[in-house]
N, CA, C and O of each residue as an XYZ file, in Angstrom:
292
protein
N      -2.232     -6.213      1.450
C      -1.187     -5.629      2.245
C      -1.790     -5.223      3.579
O      -2.842     -4.586      3.629
N      -1.122     -5.593      4.647
C      -1.615     -5.244      5.969
C      -0.477     -4.676      6.801
O       0.540     -5.335      7.018
N      -0.661     -3.455      7.261
C       0.311     -2.824      8.143
C      -0.465     -2.358      9.365
O      -1.341     -1.500      9.258
N      -0.145     -2.922     10.531
C      -0.905     -2.587     11.724
C      -0.088     -1.806     12.742
O      -0.652     -1.304     13.714
N       1.220     -1.687     12.553
C       2.064     -1.051     13.556
C       2.444      0.384     13.212
O       3.273      0.982     13.898
N       1.856      0.942     12.167
C       2.189      2.310     11.768
C       1.047      3.228     12.163
O      -0.110      2.978     11.827
N       1.381      4.291     12.878
C       0.373      5.248     13.321
C       0.521      6.537     12.509
O       0.921      7.574     13.038
N       0.197      6.458     11.235
C       0.277      7.614     10.344
C      -1.065      7.786      9.661
O      -1.567      6.861      9.022
N      -1.647      8.967      9.794
C      -2.942      9.219      9.164
C      -2.808      9.501      7.681
O      -3.708      9.191      6.900
N      -1.689     10.088      7.292
C      -1.499     10.468      5.902
C      -0.933      9.298      5.109
O       0.281      9.160      4.958
N      -1.821      8.471      4.612
C      -1.441      7.277      3.865
C      -2.186      7.254      2.534
O      -3.375      7.561      2.466
N      -1.467      6.885      1.486
C      -2.077      6.721      0.176
C      -1.684      5.364     -0.383
O      -0.501      5.073     -0.563
N      -2.682      4.540     -0.656
C      -2.456      3.217     -1.238
C      -2.490      3.346     -2.754
O      -3.293      4.103     -3.299
N      -1.621      2.609     -3.432
C      -1.614      2.658     -4.885
C      -0.712      1.599     -5.488
O      -0.278      0.665     -4.814
N      -0.439      1.768     -6.777
C       0.411      0.837     -7.520
C       1.685      1.537     -7.964
O       1.655      2.695     -8.382
N       2.798      0.831     -7.872
C       4.071      1.361     -8.352
C       4.003      1.415     -9.875
O       3.805      0.392    -10.532
N       4.168      2.619    -10.432
C       4.089      2.781    -11.890
C       5.446      3.073    -12.511
O       5.608      2.933    -13.723
N       6.425      3.478    -11.704
C       7.756      3.751    -12.247
C       8.792      3.670    -11.141
O       8.531      4.023     -9.991
N       9.967      3.200    -11.512
C      11.133      3.209    -10.631
C      12.297      3.719    -11.472
O      12.687      3.092    -12.458
N      12.842      4.856    -11.074
C      13.991      5.441    -11.756
C      15.198      5.183    -10.858
O      15.468      5.934     -9.921
N      15.919      4.101    -11.167
C      16.960      3.600    -10.282
C      18.285      4.326    -10.492
O      18.719      4.562    -11.620
N      18.909      4.672     -9.371
C      20.245      5.242     -9.365
C      21.178      4.339     -8.576
O      20.743      3.346     -7.993
N      22.455      4.680     -8.557
C      23.424      3.858     -7.825
C      23.155      3.858     -6.325
O      23.239      2.815     -5.677
N      22.829      5.031     -5.770
C      22.636      5.149     -4.321
C      21.178      5.409     -3.970
O      20.643      4.777     -3.059
N      20.524      6.333     -4.679
C      19.123      6.644     -4.422
C      18.318      6.451     -5.702
O      18.855      6.516     -6.807
N      17.027      6.214     -5.530
C      16.124      5.981     -6.650
C      14.828      6.737     -6.422
O      14.474      7.051     -5.286
N      14.118      7.031     -7.514
C      12.806      7.664     -7.421
C      11.747      6.604     -7.694
O      11.843      5.849     -8.662
N      10.742      6.556     -6.836
C       9.624      5.621     -6.987
C       8.358      6.449     -7.187
O       8.121      7.407     -6.450
N       7.548      6.089     -8.176
C       6.279      6.763     -8.416
C       5.149      5.776     -8.159
O       5.146      4.661     -8.681
N       4.180      6.212     -7.339
C       3.034      5.379     -6.978
C       1.780      6.095     -7.445
O       1.550      7.251     -7.089
N       0.968      5.412     -8.243
C      -0.307      5.985     -8.694
C      -1.360      5.701     -7.645
O      -1.637      4.545     -7.325
N      -1.953      6.777     -7.104
C      -2.969      6.671     -6.064
C      -4.258      7.313     -6.564
O      -4.239      7.987     -7.594
N      -5.368      7.127     -5.872
C      -6.595      7.815     -6.265
C      -6.452      9.340     -6.249
O      -7.192     10.038     -6.943
N      -5.500      9.862     -5.455
C      -5.279     11.306     -5.383
C      -4.315     11.801     -6.457
O      -4.141     13.010     -6.616
N      -3.690     10.892     -7.193
C      -2.702     11.251     -8.206
C      -1.408     10.487     -7.994
O      -1.345      9.564     -7.182
N      -0.389     10.873     -8.720
C       0.916     10.198     -8.620
C       1.694     10.800     -7.455
O       1.813     12.019     -7.329
N       2.217      9.923     -6.611
C       3.066     10.318     -5.496
C       4.471      9.836     -5.816
O       4.673      8.662     -6.125
N       5.434     10.733     -5.744
C       6.826     10.369     -5.991
C       7.634     10.467     -4.716
O       7.385     11.329     -3.874
N       8.605      9.575     -4.579
C       9.464      9.589     -3.397
C      10.877      9.195     -3.795
O      11.080      8.372     -4.687
N      11.838      9.791     -3.126
C      13.237      9.427     -3.289
C      13.597      8.538     -2.098
O      13.482      8.949     -0.943
N      14.033      7.317     -2.399
C      14.445      6.379     -1.357
C      15.771      5.754     -1.765
O      16.182      5.856     -2.921
N      16.432      5.114     -0.826
C      17.698      4.472     -1.173
C      17.438      3.279     -2.090
O      16.411      2.608     -1.991
N      18.384      3.039     -2.971
C      18.268      1.893     -3.874
C      18.313      0.582     -3.099
O      17.697     -0.404     -3.505
N      19.037      0.569     -1.989
C      19.065     -0.649     -1.172
C      17.698     -0.918     -0.544
O      17.355     -2.077     -0.306
N      16.911      0.123     -0.270
C      15.551     -0.081      0.248
C      14.665     -0.729     -0.806
O      13.834     -1.578     -0.482
N      14.835     -0.337     -2.057
C      14.080     -0.977     -3.141
C      14.405     -2.465     -3.188
O      13.515     -3.298     -3.362
N      15.689     -2.794     -3.031
C      16.096     -4.203     -3.036
C      15.528     -4.957     -1.841
O      15.030     -6.073     -1.994
N      15.597     -4.354     -0.639
C      15.089     -5.029      0.569
C      13.584     -5.253      0.495
O      13.081     -6.280      0.953
N      12.862     -4.287     -0.083
C      11.409     -4.420     -0.236
C      11.027     -5.294     -1.426
O       9.871     -5.691     -1.575
N      12.021     -5.591     -2.275
C      11.763     -6.321     -3.524
C      10.668     -5.598     -4.327
O       9.756     -6.226     -4.864
N      10.782     -4.276     -4.394
C       9.783     -3.416     -5.012
C       9.902     -3.476     -6.529
O      10.991     -3.325     -7.083
N       8.772     -3.699     -7.195
C       8.731     -3.813     -8.655
C       7.552     -3.016     -9.200
O       6.582     -2.767     -8.484
N       7.634     -2.619    -10.457
C       6.514     -1.953    -11.125
C       5.317     -2.898    -11.101
O       5.447     -4.087    -11.393
N       4.148     -2.357    -10.751
C       2.929     -3.158    -10.652
C       2.619     -3.619     -9.243
O       1.512     -4.087     -8.977
N       3.582     -3.496     -8.330
C       3.348     -3.890     -6.938
C       2.408     -2.907     -6.255
O       2.425     -1.712     -6.550
N       1.596     -3.410     -5.350
C       0.789     -2.542     -4.506
C       1.709     -1.968     -3.427
O       2.536     -2.678     -2.856
N       1.550     -0.682     -3.162
C       2.425     -0.036     -2.181
C       1.626      0.992     -1.395
O       0.523      1.378     -1.780
N       2.205      1.419     -0.297
C       1.583      2.410      0.563
C       2.565      3.551      0.745
O       3.684      3.341      1.214
N       2.152      4.771      0.374
C       2.962      5.963      0.602
C       2.521      6.560      1.930
O       1.347      6.877      2.120
N       3.463      6.710      2.838
C       3.185      7.245      4.172
C       3.854      8.604      4.293
O       5.029      8.753      3.955
N       3.110      9.601      4.775
C       3.637     10.956      4.905
C       3.745     11.331      6.368
O       2.808     11.144      7.145
N       4.894     11.858      6.731
C       5.072     12.428      8.063
C       5.845     13.724      7.854
O       6.998     13.707      7.423
N       5.209     14.831      8.159
C       5.845     16.121      7.922
C       5.625     17.048      9.107
O       4.605     16.979      9.793
N       6.592     17.905      9.329
C       6.450     18.888     10.392
C       6.002     20.231      9.848
O       5.612     21.108     10.618
N       6.050     20.406      8.547
C       5.564     21.640      7.954
C       4.954     21.376      6.586
O       5.321     20.427      5.893
N       4.025     22.225      6.221
C       3.364     22.160      4.927
C       3.446     23.542      4.308
O       3.151     24.539      4.967
N       3.848     23.609      3.039
C       3.893     24.893      2.342
C       2.644     25.024      1.473
O       2.161     24.043      0.907
N       2.136     26.235      1.377
C       0.949     26.508      0.574
C       1.274     27.637     -0.382
O       1.875     28.639      0.006
N       0.876     27.472     -1.629
C       1.058     28.506     -2.648
C      -0.280     28.821     -3.274
O      -1.104     27.930     -3.481
N      -0.498     30.099     -3.576
C      -1.726     30.507     -4.241
C      -1.541     30.354     -5.742
O      -0.545     30.811     -6.304
N      -2.500     29.713     -6.383
C      -2.474     29.531     -7.826
C      -3.166     30.695     -8.511
O      -4.234     31.131     -8.081
N      -2.571     31.188     -9.555
C      -3.173     32.282    -10.327
C      -4.264     31.712    -11.208
O      -4.089     30.658    -11.820
N      -5.402     32.412    -11.276
C      -6.517     31.916    -12.094
C      -6.587     32.648    -13.405
O      -7.461     32.365    -14.224
């Protein structure tokens, strides 16, 4: 997979391990070295990408805010 036109530093490469399809939106889970990344995307996007379980995929993150929570030990 080669993507050269995206300027996003927060990228995780992995394999699609699950697709929970809905009528309008679907959940896609990608297993990455950092763990499982889940995303909600339109079902039509899954069709346009021809996305299937086992496909190599790239999760791209663009956020304007990050929340942090303290974990109790």
